[in-house]
Each structure stands twice: as structure tokens, then as C-alpha cells.
C-alpha positions in Angstrom: 83.1 57.4 90.9 85.9 55.1 92.0 86.7 55.6 95.7 90.5 55.6 95.2 90.2 58.2 92.5 88.1 60.4 94.8 90.6 60.1 97.5 93.4 60.9 95.1 91.6 64.1 94.0 91.0 65.1 97.6 94.6 64.4 98.6 95.8 66.4 95.6 93.6 69.4 96.6 95.0 69.2 100.2 98.6 69.2 98.9 97.8 72.2 96.7 96.5 74.0 99.7 99.7 73.1 101.7 101.9 74.2 98.9 100.0 77.5 98.7 100.8 78.1 102.4 104.5 77.4 101.6 104.4 79.9 98.8 102.6 82.4 101.1 105.5 82.0 103.6 108.0 82.7 100.9 106.0 85.7 99.8 106.3 86.9 103.4 110.0 86.7 103.1 109.9 88.7 99.9 107.8 91.4 101.6 110.2 91.5 104.6 113.2 91.9 102.3 111.3 94.7 100.4 110.6 96.5 103.7 114.3 96.2 104.6 115.2 97.7 101.2 112.9 100.7 102.0 114.7 101.2 105.3 118.0 101.2 103.5 116.6 103.8 101.1 115.8 106.0 104.1 119.3 105.5 105.4 120.7 106.6 102.0 118.3 109.6 102.0 119.6 110.6 105.4 123.2 110.8 104.1 122.4 112.3 100.7 119.0 113.7 99.7 115.4 112.6 99.7 112.6 113.3 97.2 112.6 117.0 96.2 109.9 119.6 96.0 110.6 123.0 94.5 108.4 126.1 95.1 109.2 129.5 93.9 110.7 131.9 93.5 108.8 134.3 95.8 109.6 138.0 96.1 109.2 139.4 99.6 109.3 143.1 100.4 109.3 144.0 104.1 108.0 147.4 105.1 107.0 149.4 108.1 104.2 151.8 108.7 104.7 154.5 111.3 101.7 156.4 112.7 100.7 158.5 115.6 98.2 157.3 118.1 96.9 158.3 121.5 96.9 156.0 124.5 95.6 156.3 128.0 98.0 157.4 130.6 97.7 158.2 134.3 99.4 161.1 136.2 100.7 160.8 139.8 97.3 161.8 141.0 95.7 158.9 139.0 94.1 161.3 136.5 93.7 159.7 133.1 95.1 161.7 130.2 95.7 161.1 126.5 99.3 160.6 125.6 100.6 161.0 122.1 102.9 158.1 120.9 104.4 157.0 117.6 103.8 153.4 116.8 105.3 151.1 114.1 103.8 148.1 112.3 106.1 145.6 110.7 104.7 143.8 107.7 105.9 142.0 104.6 104.3 142.1 101.1 104.7 138.9 99.0 104.6 138.7 95.2 104.4 135.7 92.9 105.9 135.6 89.4 103.9 136.6 86.4 105.7 134.0 84.2 107.9 131.0 85.0 109.8 128.8 82.6 111.6 125.8 84.1 113.9 123.8 81.9 116.1 121.0 83.0 117.9 117.7 82.3 118.0 114.8 84.7 120.9 112.4 85.1 120.3 109.2 87.0 122.5 106.8 89.0 122.2 104.2 91.7 123.6 104.5 95.2 124.3 101.2 97.0 124.4 100.2 100.6 125.4 96.5 100.8 123.3 94.6 98.3 120.6 97.2 98.3 120.4 100.3 96.2 118.4 103.5 95.7 117.7 105.3 92.5 119.0 108.9 92.6 118.8 111.8 90.1 120.7 115.0 89.4 118.7 117.8 87.9 120.6 120.6 86.1 117.9 123.2 85.8 117.1 126.8 85.1 114.1 128.9 86.2 113.5 132.1 84.3 110.6 134.5 84.7 109.6 138.0 85.8 107.6 139.8 88.5 105.1 142.5 87.5 105.1 145.0 90.4 102.5 147.8 90.6 103.2 151.3 91.6 103.9 151.6 95.3 103.4 147.8 95.4 99.7 148.5 95.9 100.4 149.3 99.5 98.8 152.3 101.2 98.7 153.3 104.9 96.1 151.6 107.0 96.2 154.3 109.7 95.5 158.0 109.4 98.7 159.9 108.8 100.6 156.6 108.4 104.0 156.6 106.6 105.1 153.6 104.6 108.9 152.8 104.5 110.1 149.9 102.3 112.9 147.8 103.6 115.4 145.7 101.6 113.7 143.0 99.6 114.7 139.4 99.2 113.9 136.5 96.9 113.1 133.0 98.3 113.0 129.6 96.7 111.6 126.7 98.7 113.6 123.4 98.4 112.4 120.5 100.5 115.8 119.1 101.1 118.6 121.6 100.7 121.3 118.9 101.2 120.6 118.1 97.5 121.9 121.4 96.3 125.2 120.7 94.6 127.7 123.2 93.2 126.9 126.9 93.5 123.5 128.1 92.2 123.4 131.4 90.5 120.8 134.2 90.5 120.4 137.2 88.2 117.8 139.8 88.9 117.4 142.8 86.5 120.9 141.9 85.0 122.5 142.0 88.4 124.0 138.9 90.2 123.1 138.0 93.8 124.4 135.4 96.2 122.1 132.8 97.7 122.0 132.3 101.5 120.6 129.5 103.7 116.9 129.4 104.7 113.9 130.7 102.8 113.3 133.4 105.4 109.6 132.6 105.0 108.1 131.3 108.2 105.3 129.3 106.6 107.8 127.7 104.1 110.9 127.2 106.2 113.2 125.1 104.1 115.0 126.6 101.1 117.3 129.4 100.2 117.1 133.2 99.8 119.0 136.1 98.3 119.0 139.7 99.5 118.1 142.1 96.7 118.4 145.4 98.5 115.9 148.3 98.2 113.4 148.3 95.3 112.3 151.5 93.7 108.5 151.1 94.3 107.3 154.5 93.1 106.4 153.3 89.6 105.1 150.1 88.1 107.9 147.8 86.8 108.8 144.4 85.5 111.6 142.6 87.3 113.2 139.7 85.3 115.1 136.9 87.0 117.2 133.8 86.1 117.9 131.1 88.6 120.2 128.2 87.7 120.9 125.2 89.9 122.0 121.6 90.3 119.7 119.5 92.6 120.1 115.9 93.7 117.2 113.9 94.9 115.8 110.4 95.3 113.3 108.8 92.9 110.6 111.6 92.9 110.8 115.2 91.8 107.9 117.7 92.4 107.6 121.3 91.1 104.8 123.6 92.3 103.7 126.1 89.7 102.8 129.4 91.4 103.1 131.9 88.5 100.2 133.2 86.4 101.8 131.3 83.4 104.0 128.3 84.0 106.0 126.5 81.3 108.0 123.4 82.2 110.3 121.3 80.0 112.2 118.4 81.4 114.3 115.7 79.8 116.2 112.6 80.9 117.9 109.5 79.4 115.8 107.4 81.9 113.4 105.2 79.9 110.9 104.5 82.7 109.3 107.7 84.0 105.9 107.9 85.7 104.1 111.3 85.4 101.7 112.0 88.2 100.7 114.8 90.5 98.0 117.4 89.8 99.2 118.2 86.3 100.1 115.8 83.5 102.3 116.8 80.5 100.7 118.4 77.5 103.2 116.6 75.3 105.6 113.8 76.1 107.9 111.3 74.3 109.3 108.1 75.8 111.7 106.0 73.9 115.1 104.2 73.9 116.9 107.5 74.4 114.9 108.5 77.4 112.0 110.9 77.8 111.1 114.5 77.3 107.9 116.2 78.7 106.4 119.6 78.6 103.8 121.2 80.9 101.8 124.4 80.5 99.9 125.4 83.7 97.8 128.5 84.1 96.9 130.0 87.5 93.3 129.7 86.4 93.6 125.9 86.6 95.2 125.8 90.0 94.5 127.2 93.5 98.2 127.5 94.3 98.3 131.3 94.2 95.3 131.8 96.4 96.4 129.1 98.9 100.0 130.3 99.0 99.3 134.0 99.4 96.7 133.3 102.1 99.3 131.3 104.1 102.0 133.9 103.5 99.9 136.8 104.6 98.6 135.1 107.6 102.2 134.1 108.5 101.2 130.6 109.4 104.0 128.3 110.3 102.4 124.9 109.4 102.1 125.1 105.7 102.7 121.7 104.1 104.1 121.3 100.6 101.4 118.7 99.8 98.8 121.4 100.5 99.9 122.9 97.1 99.3 121.3 93.7 102.4 120.0 92.0 103.5 118.3 88.8 105.6 115.2 89.6 108.0 112.8 87.9 108.8 109.4 89.5 111.8 107.6 88.2 110.5 104.0 88.2 113.0 101.2 88.7 112.1 98.6 86.0 114.3 96.0 87.8 112.7 96.1 91.2 113.4 92.5 92.0 111.1 92.4 95.0 108.0 93.7 93.3 108.6 91.3 90.4 109.2 88.4 92.7 106.1 89.4 94.7 104.1 89.4 91.4 105.6 86.0 90.5 104.4 84.4 93.8 100.8 85.6 93.0 100.9 82.9 90.3 102.4 80.3 92.6 99.1 78.5 93.5 98.2 78.5 89.8 101.5 77.0 88.7 101.6 74.3 91.4 98.0 73.4 90.6 98.7 73.2 86.9 101.7 71.0 87.6 99.7 68.7 89.8 96.9 68.5 87.2 99.5 67.5 84.6 100.9 65.0 87.0 97.4 63.6 87.6 96.7 63.4 83.8 99.9 61.4 83.3 98.8 59.1 86.1 95.4 58.6 84.5 96.4 58.4 80.9 99.5 56.2 81.4 97.9 54.1 84.2 100.7 54.9 86.6 100.7 54.9 90.4 102.1 58.1 91.8 102.5 58.3 95.6 101.3 61.4 97.5 104.9 61.8 98.8 106.0 62.2 95.2 103.4 64.9 94.6 104.6 66.6 97.8 108.3 66.6 96.7 107.3 68.0 93.2 105.2 70.7 94.9 108.1 71.7 97.3 110.5 71.9 94.4 108.2 74.3 92.6 107.7 76.4 95.8 111.5 76.5 96.2 111.7 78.2 92.8 110.3 81.4 94.4 112.8 81.4 97.2 115.7 80.8 94.8 114.3 83.6 92.6 114.4 86.3 95.2 117.7 85.0 96.7 119.6 85.2 93.3 117.8 88.3 92.2 119.3 90.3 95.1 122.8 89.4 93.7 122.6 89.0 89.9 119.4 90.8 88.9 115.9 89.5 88.2 116.3 88.2 84.6 119.4 86.1 85.3 117.9 85.0 88.7 114.7 83.9 86.9 116.7 81.9 84.3 118.9 80.3 87.0 116.0 79.4 89.3 113.7 78.1 86.6 116.5 76.1 84.9 117.4 74.5 88.3 113.8 73.5 89.0 113.2 72.2 85.5 116.3 70.1 85.5 115.6 68.7 89.0 112.0 67.9 88.2 112.8 66.4 84.7 115.4 64.1 86.3 113.2 63.1 89.2 110.0 62.6 87.1 111.9 60.4 84.6 112.0 57.8 87.4 108.6 58.6 88.9 106.9 58.3 85.5 109.2 55.3 84.6 110.2 56.9 81.3 112.9 59.3 80.3 110.6 60.4 77.5 107.9 61.2 80.0 110.3 63.1 82.2 111.5 65.1 79.2 107.9 65.8 78.2 107.1 67.1 81.6 110.2 69.2 81.8 109.2 70.7 78.4 105.8 71.5 79.9 107.4 73.2 82.9 109.7 75.2 80.7 106.8 76.5 78.7 105.0 77.4 82.0 108.0 79.3 83.4 108.5 81.0 80.0 104.9 82.1 80.0 105.2 83.4 83.6 108.2 85.5 82.6 106.3 86.9 79.7 103.4 87.9 82.0 105.9 89.5 84.5 107.7 91.4 81.8 104.5 92.8 80.2 102.7 94.2 83.2 100.2 96.1 81.1 99.2 93.0 79.2 99.4 90.6 82.1 95.7 90.0 82.4 95.1 89.1 78.8 98.2 87.0 78.6 97.2 85.1 81.8 93.7 84.6 80.5 94.9 83.2 77.1 97.4 80.9 78.9 94.7 79.5 81.2 92.3 79.0 78.3 95.0 77.3 76.3 95.9 74.9 79.1 92.2 74.1 79.7 91.8 73.3 76.0 94.7 71.0 76.0 93.4 69.2 79.2 89.9 68.8 77.7 91.3 67.5 74.4 93.6 65.0 76.1 90.8 63.7 78.4 87.9 63.8 75.9 87.6 60.0 75.6 88.1 59.1 79.2 85.3 57.4 81.0 85.8 58.8 84.5 83.3 56.4 86.1 85.3 53.5 84.8 88.7 54.7 85.9 90.7 52.4 88.1 93.8 54.0 89.4 95.4 50.5 89.9 97.4 49.1 87.0 
């Protein structure tokens, strides 16, 4: 092989390596800006509301058991005698709903802090259901001659960030209205609200229906923990980009131009929530975590996350710079031109600058317009420059057309995340085919890079 050709190829590979380092540096800037955006989101969450987790409602019935016992006592003469005393045990019985039906509609908006923003939601929801209580609440004295006395009951709903409660939530139990108060009053599930229900007639078995309506604000993710024996959830929104995750997926869902609607049906037989929750409540643990329970979740995905899209774009940086250099090299070979390594370097830097322009403009005008602006700037600059380097306006225009097609293909790959692999594979195969067809008659051993 011609020595000058070999040196040219080695030099081109070295330049591609250097340009990949430059693109990697720009990718580091993108990641840094993305991390700063996450910090801003946390600042917004501190002043409004964070992601929300809803558990409940849970019915709590405190009670006491009084019983007589004998304890050791000593007289003045240090003679041990048995002394009769009355003791009282304080306990709480917890009951989970038999049925729960959650219905709600989300409204979404952005909250901004400077040039950064966070996606918020407002859920207008209603939880309906009932408790099935057995006679005497299945509570019997644990001591001989013990007497059970039931205290006023209360209803608790766990809400992970109560700052997100807007307006005045309402509660109706057995056709009677009650007022909500701060705190869940449950040690193991501290955050939330509760309502005092008064004394419950526990002599006979009964069904206690309830309705809880609320407006709840949160950021990006909503989680609901099904704790009833039968749980039905129906949620809607005009947001077109939901992500359903968690332990339970919808049984039916529709996603379209008008938003989404999703329905869940969760049985206690398919979840360990009841066992886990009751065990923690009865042991009165104070370290129960929400993530210890299984939840259904909705994430409101931001389709115009400029940082994630710019980060994905840089993943193709090495490929695009390499393809451009290969095209440059083919022009040099086929047209018998001499292109200096400095000219290769300037072309590579211009293409690397595309990614910096992309993220800079995207923070201000959005990703689509930023991509159009940055790619147009790079194509015009390189088309103008290469018309002199290649000593022909037609050649400069041809190369600019090639770059336009490359940037258009990259945007198509970024816009279609699910089909990115097949689109990238077809693009690479097509470009390889073109290169092989164009160079099919070249005798590489006979090439002389001099005119």
C-alpha cells in the first residue's frame, strides 16, 4: 500500500479519536447540566410537593382492657404479701377496607425556576369503599376477668407529602361528614391525615361505607398502595406520555392524542400488602417504609427532556464524525484532491460544536428548534468551507446535502426511541453500501494521493 495513503488513514483515525474526546467532554457538560436540573427539581419540590404515595384509608379503634392481678408487696416487717391491683392495657385494633374504588383525573403543568422546569400534576380523586367489621371487632379479653372498653375510633390516610393537599378534602362515613386533621396518628406510618369518628357500636357485625374526595399535587410520579381485599382503580389524564410501572400494571389502558386512561383490578390474593401492613401496625413499629409495600405507579414522562435527548445524540457523535471523515476521504481519493489534516481537524471541530450548540439552544427554545438551528448552522458553515477545500461549489453543495441527510437521520433516530436500533442499523448498512458501490473499481494498491 502507498505509504502516504497509510499515513493518511492513520492520521484520520487519530483525528477521529481526538474528536471523540471532544464530544465526550461536551457530553460531560450535558450530564452536568442535567444534574443541575435535578437539583432545581428538588428545590421546586421543597417549595411545593414531591412525588406522592397514598395508602389507605385505615380504620383504627383504640381500646383498653382492665383486669385484676396480684403483685408482691412487703409490709413494714419485710413480710411478703399478695396485693390486689387493677391494671389497664392500652391497645389499638386496625382494620383494612374490604373494597376500595379509586377514581381520578390528573391535570399537568410545568413549574419553572430560571430556565429549568419540573413537571407537576394535580389529581382530583375520590376513594370509595367499605369496612366489614365483625361482632365485638373479634376482640376478647386476654386476661381472666378482663373488661374491654372501646375508645373513639379514627380513620387514617397516609399521604407521603401532605403539602400537596390543596383545597379542603371531604370525608363521609355512614352518611355522616367528618373533618380531617393533620397527622395519620399511626406511629408506623407517620405522614398523612386522620379524622375522628367517635365511638363505634361494636356489639354486632356491620358494614361501614366511606367516601373520601381530595385534590393532591405532586411531582412527576404518583403511587397508590392497594390494601383492600378488592381494589379497583381508574385514572385519566390529558397527558400523552405516561409510564406505568410499580408492582401492578393496568388491566386495560388507552393512550392517544387526547391523553390516557387506565384501569387496575388488584386482589389481596395477589399482594402481600395486607399481611405486611397489619403486621407492622400491630407490632407498632416506627420504621415502616412506603416502598416496603407494593404499589401501582404512574410516571408522567417529559417527552421534551432536552438533556436526555442531547445525551442520546452525543452517543452517535463518534459515528457521525467518522462517517464525515470517510466521506471526506472518499472525495480526496475519487477526485484526486489533497486535503490537509488541519482541514480535517476544523471539519471535526465544527461537527463536535454541533452538540454544544444543541444543548445550549435547547435550554432556551426547546429541543426540536435547537436541533434545527444547530444542524443548519453546521451544514451551512461546512458547505461554505468545503466548497473551497474541495475546490468546487458543487462538491461543497454535495457534501452539505450529505450532512443534511445525516442530521435528518439522527433526528429520526432520536425521535423514535423504540425503533432507534433498527433505524441506526439500516442507516449504517445503507452508507456502507454507498461507500462500497462508489469505491468498487478503485485499485487501492495503485492509489497515489498526489495529483
